[in-house]
C-alpha positions in Angstrom: 4.0 -32.5 96.0 2.0 -29.8 97.0 0.8 -27.5 94.3 2.7 -25.3 92.1 2.3 -23.0 89.2 4.6 -22.4 86.5 5.9 -19.8 84.0 7.3 -21.7 80.7 9.2 -19.5 77.9 10.3 -20.9 74.8 7.3 -22.9 75.2 6.1 -23.6 71.4 9.8 -24.7 70.4 11.0 -28.9 70.4 11.8 -29.0 74.0 9.0 -26.7 75.0 6.3 -28.5 73.3 7.5 -31.9 75.5 7.9 -29.8 78.9 4.2 -28.2 79.0 2.7 -31.5 78.3 4.9 -33.3 81.1 4.4 -30.7 83.4 0.4 -30.6 82.4 0.0 -34.4 83.1 1.5 -34.1 86.1 -1.6 -32.0 86.9 0.3 -28.7 87.5 -0.5 -24.8 86.4 1.3 -23.4 83.5 1.8 -20.0 82.2 3.5 -19.4 79.1 5.4 -16.2 78.4 5.7 -16.7 74.1 5.5 -14.5 71.2 2.1 -16.4 70.1 -0.7 -16.9 72.6 -2.0 -20.8 73.4 -5.0 -21.8 73.3 -4.4 -24.5 75.6 -2.5 -23.0 78.1 -3.2 -19.2 80.2 -0.3 -17.0 78.2 1.1 -14.0 78.2 2.6 -12.3 74.7 5.7 -10.8 74.3 8.4 -11.0 72.3 11.9 -10.8 73.9 13.8 -8.9 70.8 10.9 -6.0 70.6 9.0 -6.0 74.0 9.6 -5.5 78.2 8.3 -8.3 79.9 5.1 -7.4 81.6 5.1 -7.0 85.2 2.0 -9.6 85.6 4.1 -12.1 84.2 5.2 -13.7 87.5 2.0 -13.3 89.0 1.0 -16.1 91.5 4.0 -18.4 89.7 6.5 -20.6 91.8 8.7 -21.9 89.0 9.8 -20.4 85.8 11.7 -22.4 83.1 13.3 -20.4 80.7 13.7 -22.3 77.4 13.5 -19.3 75.0 16.8 -18.3 73.3 18.4 -17.5 69.9 20.3 -19.9 68.6 22.0 -21.5 65.6 22.9 -18.3 63.4 26.7 -18.7 62.6 27.1 -15.2 61.2 29.4 -13.2 63.2 28.1 -9.5 62.5 27.2 -6.2 64.8 23.6 -7.6 64.1 23.6 -10.8 65.2 26.1 -10.3 68.0 23.2 -7.7 69.4 20.6 -10.1 68.9 22.5 -12.8 71.5 22.8 -10.1 73.6 19.2 -9.2 73.9 17.5 -12.7 73.9 20.3 -14.6 76.1 21.3 -12.0 78.3 19.2 -9.3 78.4 16.1 -10.9 78.5 17.0 -13.6 80.6 18.2 -11.2 83.2 15.1 -8.9 82.9 13.0 -12.3 83.3 14.6 -13.0 86.8 14.8 -9.6 88.0 11.0 -9.9 87.9 11.0 -13.3 89.0 12.8 -11.9 92.1 10.6 -8.9 92.8 7.2 -11.4 92.1 8.7 -13.6 95.2 9.4 -16.6 92.5 11.2 -19.4 94.1 13.3 -21.4 91.9 14.4 -20.1 88.2 15.5 -22.8 85.9 17.9 -21.5 82.7 18.2 -24.1 80.4 21.8 -22.7 78.9 24.1 -25.3 76.8 27.1 -27.1 76.8 28.5 -24.6 74.3 28.5 -21.9 77.5 31.3 -23.9 79.2 33.5 -24.1 75.6 36.2 -26.6 74.7 38.8 -27.8 77.3 40.0 -31.1 75.7 38.7 -32.7 72.8 39.8 -36.1 74.1 38.7 -36.1 77.7 34.8 -36.3 79.2 34.1 -32.3 80.5 32.2 -31.7 83.7 30.6 -28.7 85.4 34.0 -27.6 86.8 35.9 -27.4 83.7 35.0 -23.7 82.3 36.8 -22.8 79.1 36.1 -19.9 76.3 32.6 -20.1 75.8 32.0 -21.4 71.9 31.0 -18.5 69.9 28.4 -15.7 70.2 25.8 -18.1 71.2 27.9 -19.4 73.9 29.2 -16.1 75.4 25.7 -14.8 75.5 24.6 -17.9 77.3 27.8 -17.8 80.0 27.2 -14.3 80.5 23.5 -15.3 81.4 24.3 -18.1 83.6 27.1 -15.8 85.8 24.8 -12.9 86.2 21.8 -15.4 87.4 24.4 -16.8 89.9 25.1 -13.7 91.2 21.5 -12.6 91.4 20.6 -16.0 93.3 23.6 -15.3 95.9 21.8 -11.9 96.4 18.1 -12.8 96.8 16.2 -16.0 98.2 15.4 -17.7 95.0 16.9 -21.0 93.6 18.5 -20.4 90.8 19.6 -23.6 88.6 21.6 -23.9 85.6 21.0 -26.8 83.1 23.8 -27.5 80.5 21.9 -29.8 78.0 24.3 -31.8 75.4 22.9 -32.4 71.9 19.1 -32.8 72.1 17.4 -35.3 70.0 13.4 -36.9 69.5 10.6 -36.2 67.4 10.1 -32.5 65.9 14.7 -32.3 66.7 16.4 -29.6 64.0 19.3 -28.5 63.2 22.7 -30.8 62.2 20.9 -34.0 63.6 18.0 -33.9 61.4 20.1 -33.2 58.3 21.7 -36.2 58.9 18.5 -38.5 59.6 16.7 -36.7 56.4 19.9 -37.4 54.3 20.0 -41.2 55.4 16.2 -41.3 54.8 16.7 -40.0 51.4 20.0 -42.1 50.8 22.2 -39.2 49.7 23.8 -39.0 53.5 27.7 -40.8 53.0 28.2 -44.1 55.1 30.7 -42.8 58.3 33.9 -44.1 58.9 34.8 -46.1 62.1 36.3 -42.7 63.9 36.9 -43.3 67.7 35.1 -40.0 68.8 33.0 -39.3 71.5 29.7 -37.6 71.4 27.2 -37.1 73.9 23.4 -36.6 73.4 20.1 -36.4 75.4 16.6 -37.5 74.3 14.1 -34.6 74.2 12.1 -36.7 76.9 14.8 -37.0 79.4 15.9 -33.7 79.1 12.6 -32.6 80.1 12.2 -34.9 83.4 15.7 -34.0 84.0 14.2 -30.4 84.1 11.7 -30.9 85.9 13.5 -33.0 88.5 15.9 -29.9 89.4 13.2 -27.5 89.5 11.9 -30.0 92.5 15.2 -30.3 94.4 16.6 -27.8 96.8 20.1 -29.4 96.6 20.3 -27.8 93.0 20.0 -24.5 94.4 23.3 -22.2 92.6 24.4 -25.0 90.7 25.1 -26.0 87.4 24.4 -29.4 85.6 25.2 -30.7 82.2 22.5 -33.4 81.2 23.1 -36.1 78.7 22.0 -40.1 78.8 25.3 -40.8 80.4 26.8 -42.9 76.7 29.1 -41.4 74.8 28.5 -42.1 70.9 30.7 -42.4 68.2 29.5 -40.8 64.8 29.4 -44.0 63.1 27.1 -45.3 66.2 24.8 -42.4 65.4 24.8 -43.1 61.9 24.1 -46.7 62.4 21.2 -46.0 64.7 19.8 -43.9 62.3 19.8 -46.3 59.9 18.6 -49.3 61.9 15.4 -46.8 62.8 14.6 -45.8 59.5 14.6 -49.8 58.5 17.6 -49.3 55.8 20.2 -51.0 55.7 23.9 -50.5 56.5 26.3 -49.9 54.1 29.4 -52.6 54.0 31.0 -49.7 52.7 32.0 -46.4 54.2 33.5 -42.7 53.1 37.6 -43.2 54.3 38.3 -41.3 57.0 41.4 -39.6 54.7 38.6 -37.7 52.4 36.9 -35.9 55.8 40.5 -35.1 56.4 41.7 -34.0 53.0 38.5 -31.9 53.0 39.0 -30.1 56.4 41.9 -28.6 54.9 40.4 -27.3 52.1 38.7 -24.3 53.9 37.7 -23.2 57.5 34.3 -23.7 56.9 34.9 -27.5 55.7 37.2 -28.0 58.8 34.1 -26.6 61.2 31.8 -28.5 59.6 34.1 -32.1 59.7 34.8 -31.3 63.0 31.0 -31.0 63.9 30.5 -34.1 62.4 33.4 -36.5 63.3 35.3 -34.5 66.3 34.8 -35.1 70.1 32.0 -33.5 72.4 31.7 -35.9 75.3 30.1 -34.4 78.6 29.7 -35.8 82.0 26.1 -36.0 83.7 27.4 -37.6 87.0 26.3 -34.7 89.2 23.2 -34.6 88.2 23.4 -38.4 88.6 24.5 -38.2 91.8 21.0 -36.6 92.7 19.2 -39.5 91.7 18.6 -38.7 88.3 18.5 -41.4 85.6 18.4 -41.0 81.8 15.4 -44.0 80.3 16.4 -43.8 76.6 19.3 -43.9 74.6 19.9 -44.4 70.5 21.1 -47.7 70.7 18.9 -49.2 73.0 15.3 -47.3 71.4 14.1 -49.1 68.3 10.9 -48.0 67.8 9.7 -44.6 65.8 9.7 -42.4 69.1 13.6 -42.5 68.9 13.9 -39.8 66.3 10.1 -39.2 65.0 
């Protein structure tokens, strides 16, 4: 493979830290575009919310992997809507247009399954299934997807969209980390045997997928969902976490009817219980058809690297 130089945004985040290390191990050159400078890599400082992306960001760059974004803010006010738009859409399009102008060959945009919306909770969702994006986050990611795909058609740059399912691994945040912490500290309740189906992917497999798609010309102008290929029930995730923490799985569970009653008390409870026990099942057959296969799953790894 010829030498390439990568520009990576979001390099200081959960996924970004793994990605830069992976590409470094492949002996490719890396430049980071970030709010913080780096002592380990060539870097350009830029805050997408405050600054215009410097014109020299793309000098000598062959491939851009755009991870940076704004997420995990459940407030629905005008200020957060503006931030979603400015960071997830405006900055993405500014970055991509600069990439075209600078002759970048490949632009990989890390989107989210939220951009595809919910189609039917009881079936597996693929790339051709497109509903209304979920929330301001999903809308901003979907708008960026559409803008990038159009830009790719009008230019010579290879545009690739990656929709990641729920990512886990060392350094994870959000609800998964909250669940793991709760089990570790003994306050998270034993979940019932619910036959829901949820898709996940280990951060190392997502990183491999990003590099894989950045190197395959067949990916041009396409959207790819990335999972480990195994749908898990919430109970299976709970049990896997117990085993990895070295804790005995309780013989008792909270009855499902308790969660059902709680979900009827308020929209907030209903939303949280759906995030815990609902379906979020996605297909990764498209990327697998190109030859990519995830290596890790929560049920075949017992070492602490799975979550820690």
